[in-house]
C-alpha positions as CSV (number, residue, x, y, z in Angstrom):
1,M,87.4,106.8,69.5
2,I,87.2,107.9,65.9
3,Y,83.9,108.5,64.1
4,P,82.5,107.5,61.6
5,D,83.7,104.1,60.4
6,D,85.1,105.5,57.1
7,F,86.9,108.2,59.0
8,E,90.3,107.4,57.4
9,A,89.0,107.4,53.9
10,R,87.2,110.7,54.3
11,L,90.3,112.5,55.6
12,G,92.7,110.8,53.1
13,F,94.6,108.8,55.7
14,S,93.9,105.6,53.7
15,T,96.3,106.9,51.0
16,I,98.9,107.8,53.7
17,R,98.7,104.3,55.1
18,K,99.1,102.8,51.6
19,D,102.2,105.0,51.0
20,L,103.7,103.9,54.3
21,Y,102.9,100.2,53.5
22,N,104.7,100.5,50.1
23,K,107.9,101.8,51.8
24,C,108.1,98.7,54.1
25,T,110.4,95.9,52.8
26,T,109.6,93.2,55.5
27,Q,106.3,91.4,56.0
28,N,106.5,92.3,59.7
29,A,106.7,96.0,59.0
30,M,103.9,95.8,56.5
31,E,101.7,94.1,59.1
32,I,102.5,96.9,61.6
33,S,101.6,99.6,59.0
34,S,98.3,97.8,58.2
35,S,97.4,97.7,61.9
36,L,98.4,101.3,62.6
37,H,95.8,103.1,64.7
38,M,95.1,106.2,66.8
39,M,96.9,106.1,70.2
40,T,95.9,108.2,73.2
41,D,98.8,107.6,75.6
42,K,101.1,110.6,75.3
43,K,104.3,108.8,76.3
44,T,103.7,106.1,73.6
45,I,103.0,108.7,70.9
46,I,106.0,110.8,71.8
47,N,108.2,107.6,71.7
48,A,106.9,106.6,68.3
49,I,107.4,110.1,66.9
50,K,110.9,110.6,68.4
51,E,112.2,107.3,67.0
52,S,110.9,108.3,63.5
53,E,112.6,111.7,63.9
54,E,115.9,110.1,64.9
55,M,115.8,107.9,61.8
56,R,114.9,110.9,59.6
57,Q,117.7,113.0,61.1
58,A,120.2,110.1,60.5
59,M,119.0,109.6,56.9
60,V,119.1,113.3,56.0
61,F,121.9,114.8,58.0
62,D,124.4,112.0,58.9
63,S,126.7,111.1,56.0
64,D,128.1,108.1,57.9
65,F,124.6,106.5,58.3
66,H,123.6,103.8,55.9
67,L,120.7,101.5,56.8
68,E,121.5,98.1,55.3
69,E,118.9,96.0,53.5
70,R,116.2,94.5,55.8
71,A,114.7,91.0,55.4
72,D,112.1,89.0,57.2
73,C,113.2,86.4,59.8
74,N,109.8,84.7,60.3
75,C,111.6,81.4,59.8
76,V,113.2,81.6,63.3
77,Y,110.4,79.3,64.7
78,K,112.4,76.4,63.2
79,I,115.4,77.1,65.5
80,G,115.3,74.6,68.4
81,S,112.5,72.5,66.8
82,N,113.2,68.8,66.2
83,G,113.1,67.8,62.5
84,Q,113.2,71.4,61.3
85,H,116.0,73.1,59.4
86,L,116.5,76.5,57.8
87,S,116.7,76.6,54.0
88,V,119.4,78.3,52.1
89,E,117.2,81.3,51.5
90,E,116.1,81.5,55.1
91,C,119.7,81.5,56.2
92,L,120.5,84.3,53.8
93,N,117.5,86.3,55.1
94,I,118.8,85.9,58.7
95,S,122.3,87.0,57.4
96,T,120.7,90.1,55.8
97,A,118.9,91.0,59.1
98,L,122.0,90.5,61.1
99,N,124.0,92.6,58.7
100,C,121.5,95.4,59.2
101,I,121.6,95.1,63.0
102,F,125.4,94.8,63.3
103,S,125.9,97.8,60.9
104,L,123.4,99.9,63.0
105,Q,125.0,98.8,66.3
106,K,128.5,99.8,64.9
107,F,127.2,103.2,63.8
108,L,125.5,103.8,67.2
109,S,128.5,102.6,69.2
110,Y,130.2,106.0,69.0
111,S,129.3,108.4,71.8
112,E,128.4,111.3,69.5
113,T,125.8,109.1,67.6
114,S,124.5,107.2,70.6
115,D,123.7,110.5,72.3
116,K,121.9,111.8,69.2
117,Y,119.9,108.6,68.5
118,P,119.1,107.0,71.9
119,L,115.9,105.3,70.8
120,L,117.5,103.7,67.7
121,K,120.3,102.5,69.9
122,L,117.8,101.0,72.3
123,H,116.3,99.0,69.5
124,A,119.6,97.9,68.0
125,D,121.2,97.0,71.4
126,S,118.3,94.6,72.2
127,V,119.7,92.1,69.7
128,V,122.6,90.2,71.4
129,I,123.4,87.6,68.8
130,P,127.2,87.0,68.4
131,N,128.8,88.1,65.1
132,E,130.3,84.6,64.7
133,I,126.9,83.3,63.6
134,L,126.9,85.6,60.6
135,K,130.4,84.5,59.8
136,R,129.3,80.8,60.1
137,I,126.4,81.5,57.6
138,Y,128.9,82.8,55.1
139,Q,131.2,79.9,55.7
140,I,128.3,77.5,54.7
141,I,126.6,79.6,52.0
142,D,128.0,81.8,49.2
143,P,125.8,84.9,49.2
144,T,126.7,85.6,45.6
145,T,125.6,82.2,44.1
146,R,123.1,81.7,47.0
147,E,124.3,78.0,47.2
148,V,125.9,75.9,49.9
149,R,129.7,76.1,49.5
150,D,131.7,73.0,48.3
151,N,133.8,73.2,51.5
152,A,130.8,73.3,53.8
153,S,131.7,69.7,54.7
154,L,134.3,67.2,53.6
155,R,131.6,64.8,52.3
156,L,130.0,67.5,50.2
157,S,133.3,68.4,48.7
158,E,133.9,64.8,47.7
159,I,130.5,64.4,46.2
160,R,130.8,67.5,44.1
161,R,134.3,66.5,42.8
162,S,132.9,63.2,41.8
163,L,129.9,64.9,40.2
164,A,132.1,67.2,38.2
165,S,134.2,64.3,37.0
166,K,131.3,62.3,35.8
167,R,129.5,65.2,34.2
168,K,132.7,65.9,32.3
169,N,132.9,62.2,31.1
170,V,129.3,62.4,30.0
171,S,130.0,65.5,28.0
172,I,133.0,63.9,26.3
173,K,131.0,60.7,25.4
174,L,128.0,62.7,24.2
175,Q,130.2,64.9,22.0
176,S,131.7,61.8,20.5
177,V,128.4,60.1,19.8
178,L,127.0,63.4,18.4
179,A,130.0,63.8,16.1
180,S,129.5,60.2,14.8
181,A,125.8,60.8,14.2
182,K,126.5,63.9,12.3
183,S,129.2,62.1,10.1
184,N,126.7,59.3,9.4
185,G,123.9,61.8,8.6
186,Y,121.7,60.7,11.4
187,T,121.3,64.2,12.7
188,D,121.6,67.8,11.3
189,E,125.0,69.5,11.2
190,N,123.9,72.2,13.6
191,A,122.4,69.8,16.2
192,E,123.4,70.3,19.9
193,I,123.2,68.3,23.0
194,S,120.0,69.1,25.0
195,I,118.3,68.1,28.3
196,R,115.1,66.1,28.5
197,D,113.7,65.2,31.9
198,G,117.1,65.7,33.5
199,H,118.9,63.5,31.0
200,A,121.5,64.6,28.5
201,V,120.2,63.6,25.0
202,I,121.1,63.8,21.3
203,P,118.5,65.1,18.8
204,V,118.3,62.8,15.7
205,N,116.1,62.6,12.7
206,A,113.0,60.4,13.6
207,S,113.8,58.1,10.7
208,N,117.3,57.3,12.1
209,K,116.3,56.9,15.8
210,R,117.0,53.1,15.7
211,K,120.4,53.5,14.3
212,I,121.8,54.9,17.6
213,Q,121.9,52.6,20.6
214,G,120.2,54.0,23.6
215,F,116.9,55.0,25.2
216,L,114.3,57.1,23.5
217,M,113.5,60.0,25.8
218,G,110.8,61.5,23.6
219,D,110.0,63.2,20.3
220,S,109.6,66.8,19.2
221,A,106.1,68.3,18.8
222,S,106.3,67.9,15.0
223,G,107.5,64.3,15.3
224,K,110.4,64.9,13.0
225,T,113.1,64.8,15.8
226,S,113.7,62.0,18.4
227,F,115.8,62.5,21.5
228,I,118.1,59.6,22.3
229,E,120.1,59.0,25.5
230,P,123.1,57.1,24.2
231,I,123.8,53.7,25.9
232,E,127.4,54.9,26.5
233,V,126.2,57.6,29.1
234,V,123.3,55.8,30.7
235,E,125.3,54.3,33.5
236,L,127.2,57.6,34.0
237,N,123.8,59.5,34.2
238,N,122.5,57.0,36.7
239,A,125.6,57.5,38.8
240,I,125.2,61.3,38.5
241,T,121.6,61.0,39.7
242,E,122.7,59.0,42.7
243,L,125.4,61.6,43.5
244,E,122.9,64.5,43.2
245,S,120.6,62.7,45.7
246,E,123.6,62.3,48.0
247,E,124.4,66.0,47.5
248,R,120.9,67.0,48.6
249,E,121.0,64.8,51.6
250,E,124.4,66.2,52.7
251,I,123.2,69.8,52.2
252,I,120.1,69.0,54.4
253,R,122.4,67.4,57.0
254,I,124.7,70.5,57.0
255,L,121.7,72.9,57.3
256,T,120.1,70.8,60.0
257,D,123.3,70.8,62.1
258,F,123.6,74.5,61.6
259,T,120.0,75.1,62.6
260,Q,120.4,73.0,65.8
261,S,123.6,74.8,66.6
262,L,121.5,78.0,67.0
263,S,119.2,76.5,69.6
264,E,120.8,78.3,72.5
265,Y,120.0,81.7,70.8
266,K,116.4,80.7,70.0
267,D,114.9,83.6,72.1
268,D,117.5,86.1,70.7
269,F,116.4,85.2,67.1
270,H,112.8,85.8,68.0
271,V,113.9,89.3,69.2
272,L,115.8,89.8,66.0
273,S,112.7,88.9,64.0
274,S,110.7,91.5,65.9
275,I,113.3,94.2,66.0
276,I,114.1,94.0,62.3
277,G,110.4,94.5,61.5
278,Q,110.3,97.5,63.9
279,I,113.4,99.1,62.4
280,D,112.0,98.6,58.9
281,F,108.8,100.2,60.0
282,I,110.6,103.2,61.6
283,A,112.6,103.6,58.4
284,A,109.4,103.6,56.3
285,K,107.9,106.3,58.6
286,A,111.1,108.4,58.2
287,M,111.1,108.0,54.4
288,L,107.4,109.1,54.4
289,A,108.3,112.1,56.5
290,I,111.2,113.0,54.1
291,D,108.8,112.8,51.1
292,M,106.3,115.1,53.0
293,N,108.9,117.4,54.5
294,A,107.3,116.5,57.9
295,N,108.7,117.4,61.3
296,D,108.6,116.5,65.0
297,V,106.3,119.0,66.6
298,I,105.6,120.0,70.3
299,I,103.1,117.9,72.2
300,E,101.8,119.8,75.2
301,D,100.2,118.5,78.4
302,G,97.4,121.1,78.4
303,Q,94.7,121.4,75.7
304,I,96.0,123.4,72.7
305,L,96.1,123.1,68.9
306,S,98.4,125.5,67.3
307,M,99.3,124.6,63.7
308,R,102.0,126.7,62.0
309,D,102.5,126.4,58.3
310,A,100.6,123.2,58.3
311,R,100.0,121.5,54.9
312,H,97.7,118.7,53.7
313,P,100.2,116.2,52.3
314,L,98.0,114.8,49.6
315,L,96.9,118.2,48.3
316,E,100.5,119.4,48.4
317,R,101.6,116.4,46.3
318,A,98.8,117.0,43.7
319,L,99.7,120.7,43.4
320,R,103.4,119.9,43.1
321,N,102.6,117.7,40.1
322,E,101.0,120.8,38.6
323,N,104.0,123.0,39.5
324,R,101.9,124.9,42.0
325,N,102.6,125.7,45.6
326,I,100.2,125.0,48.5
327,I,99.1,127.8,50.8
328,P,100.0,126.7,54.4
329,L,97.5,126.7,57.2
330,N,98.0,128.7,60.4
331,L,95.5,128.0,63.1
332,N,95.4,128.5,66.9
333,L,93.0,126.9,69.4
334,N,93.3,127.0,73.1
335,T,91.2,126.8,76.3
336,E,89.9,130.3,75.8
337,K,89.2,129.9,72.0
338,R,88.4,126.2,71.7
339,I,86.1,126.3,68.6
340,L,86.8,128.0,65.3
341,L,83.9,128.9,63.0
342,V,85.2,129.2,59.5
343,S,83.2,131.0,56.8
344,G,84.0,132.2,53.3
345,P,83.3,131.6,49.6
346,N,82.7,128.2,48.1
347,A,85.8,126.5,46.8
348,G,87.8,128.9,49.0
349,G,89.5,126.2,51.1
350,K,87.2,125.8,54.1
351,S,86.9,122.0,53.7
352,V,90.7,121.7,53.0
353,C,91.3,123.6,56.3
354,L,89.0,121.2,58.1
355,K,90.6,118.1,56.6
356,T,94.1,119.4,57.2
357,V,93.3,119.8,60.9
358,G,91.8,116.3,61.2
359,L,94.4,114.5,59.1
360,L,97.4,116.0,60.9
361,Q,96.0,115.4,64.3
362,Y,95.2,111.8,63.4
363,M,98.7,111.3,61.8
364,L,100.3,112.6,65.0
365,Q,98.3,110.2,67.2
366,C,99.3,107.3,64.9
367,G,103.0,108.2,65.7
368,L,103.8,109.8,62.4
369,L,105.8,113.0,61.8
370,I,103.5,115.7,60.3
371,P,104.0,118.4,57.6
372,A,104.1,121.5,59.8
373,L,106.7,123.7,61.4
374,Q,108.5,122.3,64.4
375,N,107.1,125.0,66.8
376,S,103.6,123.8,66.1
377,E,101.9,122.8,69.3
378,F,99.5,119.8,69.7
379,S,97.8,118.0,72.5
380,I,96.3,114.5,72.7
381,F,92.6,113.9,72.1
382,E,90.8,110.7,73.1
383,N,88.0,111.2,70.5
384,I,88.1,112.7,67.0
385,L,84.7,113.1,65.4
386,L,84.1,113.9,61.8
387,D,81.0,115.1,59.9
388,I,82.1,115.9,56.3
389,G,80.8,115.2,52.8
390,D,77.6,113.8,51.5
391,Q,76.5,110.9,53.8
392,Q,73.2,109.9,52.2
393,S,72.4,106.2,52.9
394,I,70.0,104.3,50.7
395,D,70.3,101.2,53.0
396,D,69.3,103.2,56.1
397,D,66.8,105.4,54.2
398,L,68.7,108.6,55.3
399,S,68.9,111.9,53.5
400,T,72.0,114.1,53.6
401,Y,70.5,116.3,56.4
402,S,69.2,113.2,58.4
403,S,72.8,111.8,58.2
404,H,74.1,115.1,59.6
405,L,71.6,115.1,62.5
406,K,72.5,111.5,63.2
407,N,76.1,112.5,63.4
408,M,75.3,115.5,65.7
409,R,73.5,113.1,68.0
410,T,76.7,111.0,68.3
411,F,78.8,114.2,68.8
412,L,76.6,115.5,71.7
413,K,76.7,112.1,73.3
414,T,80.5,111.6,73.0
415,A,82.0,115.1,73.2
416,D,84.0,116.1,76.2
417,S,87.2,118.2,76.9
418,K,89.3,115.5,75.3
419,T,87.4,115.6,72.1
420,L,88.2,117.2,68.7
421,F,85.2,117.5,66.4
422,L,85.2,118.6,62.7
423,I,81.9,119.7,61.0
424,D,81.7,120.7,57.4
425,E,78.8,123.0,56.1
426,F,77.2,123.1,59.6
427,G,73.4,123.3,59.4
428,G,73.3,122.8,55.6
429,G,71.1,120.4,53.7
430,T,67.7,121.8,54.8
431,E,65.7,125.0,55.0
432,P,68.1,127.8,56.1
433,T,66.1,129.3,59.0
434,M,65.4,126.0,60.7
435,G,68.8,124.5,59.8
436,G,70.5,127.5,61.2
437,A,68.5,127.4,64.4
438,I,69.2,123.7,65.0
439,A,72.9,124.3,64.2
440,E,73.1,127.1,66.8
441,A,71.4,125.0,69.5
442,V,73.8,122.1,68.8
443,L,76.8,124.6,68.9
444,E,75.7,125.9,72.3
445,K,75.7,122.3,73.7
446,L,79.1,121.5,72.1
447,L,80.5,124.7,73.8
448,E,79.3,123.4,77.2
449,T,81.3,120.1,76.7
450,K,84.6,122.1,76.5
451,A,85.5,120.1,73.3
452,F,87.8,121.5,70.6
453,G,86.5,121.9,67.1
454,V,86.6,123.4,63.7
455,I,83.3,124.2,61.9
456,T,82.6,125.5,58.4
457,T,79.4,127.4,57.6
458,H,77.7,130.1,55.6
459,Y,75.0,130.9,58.2
460,D,75.0,134.5,59.6
461,N,73.3,133.5,62.8
462,L,76.2,131.2,63.7
463,K,78.7,134.0,62.9
464,H,76.7,136.3,65.1
465,F,76.6,133.7,67.9
466,A,80.4,133.3,67.7
467,M,80.8,137.1,68.1
468,G,79.3,137.1,71.6
469,A,79.9,133.6,73.0
470,E,82.9,132.6,75.1
471,G,85.2,129.9,73.8
472,I,84.4,130.3,70.1
473,E,86.0,132.5,67.4
474,N,85.1,133.4,63.9
475,G,87.6,132.8,61.0
476,A,87.5,133.6,57.3
477,M,89.0,132.2,54.2
478,T,90.3,135.3,52.4
479,F,89.2,136.4,49.0
480,D,90.7,138.7,46.4
481,Q,87.9,140.9,45.4
482,G,89.9,142.5,42.6
483,K,90.7,139.2,40.9
484,I,87.5,137.5,42.1
485,A,89.5,134.6,43.3
486,P,90.0,132.8,46.6
487,L,93.3,133.2,48.4
488,F,93.0,129.9,50.4
489,K,94.4,131.6,53.5
490,L,92.7,131.4,56.9
491,E,92.4,134.6,58.9
492,Q,91.3,134.0,62.5
493,G,89.1,136.7,64.1
494,E,87.7,137.7,60.7
495,L,84.2,137.3,59.4
496,G,83.9,135.4,56.1
497,N,81.8,136.4,53.2
498,S,80.4,134.2,50.5
499,F,81.0,136.8,47.8
500,A,78.1,135.1,46.0
501,F,77.3,138.1,43.7
502,E,80.9,138.6,42.7
503,I,81.4,135.0,41.9
504,A,78.1,134.9,40.0
505,K,79.2,137.9,37.9
506,N,82.6,136.4,37.3
507,I,81.2,133.1,35.9
508,G,78.9,135.1,33.5
509,L,75.5,135.1,35.2
510,P,73.3,137.8,33.5
511,G,73.7,141.2,35.1
512,D,70.0,141.8,35.4
513,V,69.5,138.6,37.3
514,I,72.3,139.6,39.7
515,E,70.8,143.1,40.2
516,N,67.4,141.6,40.8
517,A,68.9,139.3,43.4
518,K,70.5,142.2,45.2
519,G,67.1,143.9,45.4
520,K,65.6,141.0,47.2
521,I,68.0,141.2,50.2
522,A,66.4,142.7,53.2
523,P,68.0,146.0,54.4
524,E,68.3,144.7,57.9
525,H,70.4,141.8,56.6
526,I,72.9,144.3,55.0
527,A,72.9,146.3,58.3
528,L,73.6,143.2,60.3
529,E,76.5,142.2,58.0
530,R,78.0,145.7,58.5
531,L,77.5,145.6,62.3
532,L,79.1,142.2,62.6
533,K,82.2,143.4,60.7
534,E,82.5,146.4,62.9
535,A,82.0,144.3,66.1
536,A,84.7,141.9,64.8
537,R,87.1,144.8,64.2
538,D,86.5,146.3,67.6
539,K,86.9,142.8,69.3
540,R,90.2,142.3,67.5
541,Y,91.5,145.7,68.6
542,W,90.8,145.0,72.3
543,E,92.2,141.5,72.1
544,K,95.4,142.9,70.6
545,K,95.6,145.5,73.4
546,R,95.0,142.7,76.0
547,E,97.7,140.6,74.4
548,K,100.1,143.7,74.4
549,I,99.4,144.2,78.1
550,R,100.0,140.5,78.8
551,I,103.4,140.6,77.0
552,E,104.4,143.8,78.8
553,N,103.5,142.3,82.2
554,K,105.5,139.2,81.3
555,K,108.5,141.4,80.4
556,L,108.0,143.3,83.7
557,V,108.0,140.1,85.7
558,E,111.2,139.0,83.8
559,K,112.9,142.3,84.6
560,Q,111.9,142.1,88.2
561,T,113.3,138.6,88.4
562,I,116.6,139.8,86.9
563,L,116.7,142.7,89.3
564,K,116.0,140.4,92.3
565,E,118.8,138.0,91.1
566,K,121.2,141.0,90.9
567,E,120.1,142.2,94.3
568,D,120.6,138.7,95.8
569,S,124.0,138.6,94.1
570,I,125.0,142.0,95.6
571,Q,123.8,141.0,99.0
572,T,125.8,137.7,98.8
573,R,128.9,139.7,97.7
574,K,128.3,142.1,100.5
575,R,128.1,139.3,103.1
576,E,131.3,137.8,101.6
577,I,133.2,141.1,101.9
578,I,132.0,141.7,105.5
579,G,132.9,138.1,106.4
580,N,136.4,138.5,104.9
581,A,136.9,141.8,106.7
582,R,135.8,140.3,110.0
583,R,138.2,137.3,109.5
584,E,141.0,139.7,108.5
585,A,140.3,141.9,111.6
586,G,140.3,138.9,113.8
587,Q,143.6,137.7,112.4
588,I,145.1,141.2,112.9
589,V,144.0,141.2,116.5
590,D,145.3,137.7,117.1
591,N,148.6,138.6,115.5
592,A,148.9,141.8,117.6
593,T,148.0,140.0,120.8
594,S,150.6,137.3,120.1
595,A,153.2,139.9,119.4
596,V,152.6,141.8,122.6
597,E,152.6,138.6,124.7
598,R,155.8,137.5,123.0
599,T,157.5,140.9,123.6
600,I,156.6,140.8,127.3
601,R,157.9,137.2,127.6
602,E,161.2,138.1,126.0
603,I,161.7,141.1,128.3
604,K,161.0,139.0,131.3
605,E,163.3,136.2,130.1
606,S,166.2,138.6,129.3
607,A,166.1,139.9,132.8
608,A,165.9,143.5,131.5
609,D,168.8,143.0,129.1
610,K,168.9,146.4,127.3
611,D,169.7,145.1,123.8
612,R,167.1,142.4,123.8
613,T,164.5,144.7,125.4
614,K,165.3,147.3,122.7
615,K,164.9,144.7,119.9
616,A,161.6,143.5,121.3
617,R,160.2,147.1,121.5
618,E,161.3,147.8,117.9
619,D,159.5,144.7,116.7
620,L,156.4,145.7,118.6
621,N,156.6,149.2,117.1
622,K,156.7,147.8,113.6
623,I,153.6,145.8,114.1
624,R,151.9,148.9,115.5
625,E,152.9,150.9,112.4
626,E,151.5,148.2,110.1
627,L,148.2,148.2,111.9
628,H,148.0,152.1,111.7
629,K,148.7,151.9,107.9
630,K,145.8,149.4,107.4
631,E,143.5,151.5,109.5
632,D,144.5,154.7,107.6
633,K,143.9,152.9,104.3
634,Q,140.4,151.8,105.3
635,T,139.7,155.3,106.6
636,T,140.9,156.9,103.4
637,S,138.8,154.5,101.4
638,K,135.7,155.3,103.4
639,K,136.3,159.1,103.0
640,E,136.7,158.7,99.3
641,K,133.3,157.0,99.1
642,Q,131.8,159.7,101.3
643,K,133.3,162.5,99.1
644,L,131.7,161.4,95.8
645,S,130.3,164.5,94.1
646,V,128.7,165.5,90.8
647,G,131.0,165.1,87.8
648,D,133.2,162.3,89.4
649,S,134.1,159.3,87.2
650,V,133.0,156.1,88.9
651,T,132.4,152.4,88.3
652,I,129.9,150.1,90.0
653,E,131.6,147.4,92.1
654,G,132.1,144.2,90.0
655,S,132.0,146.2,86.7
656,D,134.6,147.9,84.5
657,V,132.1,150.3,82.8
658,I,132.9,153.9,83.7
659,G,130.2,156.4,84.3
660,E,129.7,160.1,85.4
661,I,127.8,161.1,88.5
662,L,124.9,163.5,87.6
663,Q,123.2,163.9,91.0
664,T,123.5,162.6,94.6
665,S,120.8,162.3,97.1
666,G,121.4,160.7,100.5
667,N,123.0,157.3,100.0
668,K,122.0,157.2,96.3
669,A,123.4,158.7,93.1
670,M,122.2,159.2,89.5
671,V,125.0,157.9,87.2
672,R,125.2,158.2,83.4
673,F,126.8,155.2,81.6
674,G,127.0,156.1,77.9
675,A,123.4,157.0,76.8
676,I,121.9,155.3,79.8
677,I,121.1,156.9,83.2
678,S,120.9,154.6,86.2
679,Q,120.4,155.0,90.0
680,A,122.9,153.3,92.3
681,Q,123.8,153.0,95.9
682,I,126.8,155.2,96.7
683,S,128.3,152.4,98.8
684,M,128.6,150.3,95.5
685,L,130.4,153.1,93.6
686,R,134.2,153.3,93.2
687,I,136.1,156.4,92.0
688,S,137.9,155.9,88.7
689,D,140.8,157.9,87.4
690,K,139.6,157.4,83.8
691,K,137.1,159.5,82.0
692,P,133.8,157.9,80.9
693,L,133.2,157.4,77.1
694,L,129.8,158.9,76.8
695,K,128.0,157.7,73.7
696,P,126.5,160.8,72.0
697,I,122.8,160.6,71.0
698,S,122.1,160.9,67.3
699,S,121.8,164.6,66.5
700,G,118.9,163.8,64.1
701,K,117.0,162.0,66.8
702,T,117.8,164.7,69.4
703,L,116.6,167.5,67.0
704,D,113.4,165.6,66.2
705,T,112.7,165.0,69.9
706,L,113.3,168.6,70.8
707,N,111.0,169.8,68.0
708,R,108.3,167.5,69.1
709,R,108.8,168.6,72.7
710,A,108.5,172.2,71.7
711,E,105.3,171.6,69.7
712,F,103.7,169.3,72.4
713,N,100.3,170.5,73.7
714,D,99.3,169.2,77.1
715,Q,95.7,169.1,76.1
716,I,94.0,166.8,73.6
717,D,90.4,166.9,72.2
718,V,88.7,163.5,71.3
719,R,85.1,164.7,71.3
720,G,82.9,163.1,68.6
721,M,85.4,160.3,67.9
722,R,84.6,156.6,67.9
723,T,85.9,154.8,71.0
724,V,88.5,152.8,69.1
725,D,89.9,155.9,67.3
726,A,89.8,158.0,70.5
727,L,91.7,155.4,72.5
728,E,94.4,155.1,69.8
729,K,94.9,158.9,69.8
730,V,95.0,159.0,73.6
731,T,97.6,156.2,73.7
732,R,99.9,158.2,71.4
733,F,99.3,161.4,73.4
734,I,100.1,159.7,76.8
735,D,103.2,158.1,75.3
736,D,104.5,161.5,74.2
737,A,103.7,163.1,77.5
738,L,105.7,160.4,79.4
739,L,108.6,160.7,76.9
740,F,108.8,164.5,77.4
741,S,108.3,164.2,81.2
742,I,105.2,166.3,81.2
743,P,103.8,166.2,84.8
744,Q,100.1,166.7,83.9
745,V,97.9,166.5,80.8
746,R,94.2,167.3,80.1
747,I,91.9,165.1,77.9
748,L,88.8,166.8,76.5
749,H,86.2,164.1,75.8
750,G,82.9,165.8,76.6
751,K,80.1,164.6,79.0
752,G,77.5,162.8,76.9
753,E,76.6,159.4,78.4
754,G,80.1,159.0,79.9
755,I,81.0,155.9,77.9
756,L,84.1,157.5,76.2
757,K,85.2,159.0,79.5
758,E,84.9,155.6,81.2
759,Q,86.9,153.8,78.5
760,I,89.7,156.4,78.5
761,R,90.1,156.3,82.3
762,S,89.9,152.5,82.3
763,Y,92.8,152.4,79.8
764,I,94.9,154.9,81.7
765,L,94.4,153.2,85.1
766,S,95.2,149.7,83.6
767,E,98.5,151.0,82.3
768,G,99.6,151.9,85.9
769,I,101.2,155.2,84.8
770,A,99.1,157.8,86.5
771,K,99.5,159.1,90.1
772,N,96.1,160.7,90.0
773,V,93.1,160.8,87.5
774,H,90.3,163.2,88.2
775,D,87.7,165.6,86.7
776,E,88.8,169.2,85.9
777,K,87.6,172.0,88.1
778,V,84.0,172.9,87.4
779,D,84.8,176.3,86.1
780,L,87.4,174.9,83.7
781,G,85.2,172.1,82.2
782,G,84.3,169.7,85.1
783,A,83.4,166.1,84.1
784,G,83.9,166.8,80.4
785,I,87.7,166.9,80.9
786,T,89.9,164.3,82.6
787,V,93.1,165.5,84.2
788,V,96.0,163.0,84.4
789,E,98.8,163.5,86.8
790,F,101.9,161.3,86.3
């Protein structure tokens, strides 16, 4: 559902639709563009956008792509119908459509293009009309002259030869009669043969019209000239008329036969008519996107609206004509912050922000590419509700404010979690106190519906409400106070100011009037404005900290995942090595057993023959020696692993990087690889005869770190500081303590009401860096000092 009825006109979509219509070349595509409407099925929307993006990509980036001219094929209903035949123009329209389809099919027949443009290929491949039909059309009709060819049939060829002969004879006879008339003075010397009602005639002076035998075909407007068809060409002209009639009949017969020959492809031609219209419409959408520099954006399953560098296409076009650049809009709404309350100076861009959000969301759900960065994220809404502009109604006897209230009634009745609403100048049009109160009550109800929305306002009570309510956030259109000019840039999380006094001064309102106005503002209003700004600043700080923690936790999870994968890989490798060793040991035992059995058998079979017995024992001894060598090698290898000590050069199994052992403890060792120190299982280390290439740490950084370490004080004093500033100082202090491996630090915050102490401890515990956090001993400061043990 969209609301109100003139929704498209208010957002400017009517102009977008007109631009799209003008880019269509077929009637079918024009009808599709005229009936374009908001869709709510995600799959359908994505399909419409993707096919437009494929066409745009092909047009912009693929030099081999050329979309041939498109033409309507609405005449295909004649195919297979008795007594109907295609005209020459209709045949040529079909040939134009087939040319476009066949060219597109050829372009998409290559694997590299079919993979890039699967949706376009799906459209093109749905047409299965044989290429011979196109050839047949060109055999019948010359596309250059747009006439049926002489050789389209033997009969037509004979008729046209006869026509040509007779027309030539008529021309010769007429020239002869004209020459005679000129020599006799019946006509002017510069007279030429002309055509009257399809007859070739000679112009003669009216006074001499009876001196030339023939038929009078009419007079000039002045009556001074008569047009005579000489008797010598009358019969020839009659014959020509008959031949022309026969020619028309033969052409109709040829076209009828051709039309009937297409009957078996009747359904295919209906598909062609539909597909050519769709391809033309997709091409129109792609060309519109190119004009707007529009893109294919991300459509999410969940509820989100994240516009990055979004631009209102109509405003951008207007500014471009003035050689000015548009300021793009960046906006982010999600399930935690569903509603944005935008405030700021008049003419600062609040309404443009509102219209940009509504227009781009509507364009997206109409299947159009939108002017925003590709990483912008959208979701699908089932309702888009709009309250913008002066909506007075003389017919309904409604004032501006009454119209707003009527709209709010519809919003509250319709809004749900699948709704996007846009309200301009919320609460305006009536007495501020009452209007602000009603607006706040409506806003509370809209929050309960879980709907998404953007609202513009000047009311402080709404800004204050947005500061404390869940699901809503303030936003400001920024203002250059130095130049007294709007910057047209949205800053989320900021409180907007109307800058009424600054603007009034800039436009030349008398200074005494402005000063008088300032004196009429209640002090509590100024105090409220200051408190709101401070609260907004503190809120932003904590939200940034929370976001930082979220990112760090995400990184930690990613690292844990990588470590788990490495551990799994090591365990798999370990199992493979053990398995191989067991198989090798089994093979050795099997071989040894076989050798012993073979030796015993040979000794028995040789009946104690000395030479053969000696040979068998020698073979057995060789096998015994090989087994001892393998055993010694494995024993040596194990001993080498057990003898690893500080200073040895080693590598980790599966890696060629050489490191140096710094410390061993049990079955683990600390190893330095370049500038990185890592802990590893001794069983995974292998002694290397090469020396490690240890990357030296920058001397400048080392000196700076040593100086900071030498100057570091393990106690910090934040008494009397604001919470935000104190936390910032404590954060830096803790970071340095961790960097310098300080085991314990003291934070002097004082006792007071305990708020600062609670905030500091909450921060330290949330970071997960402390082993113990407790009060200092009573005689050393007690509850006024927090001791942190790492």
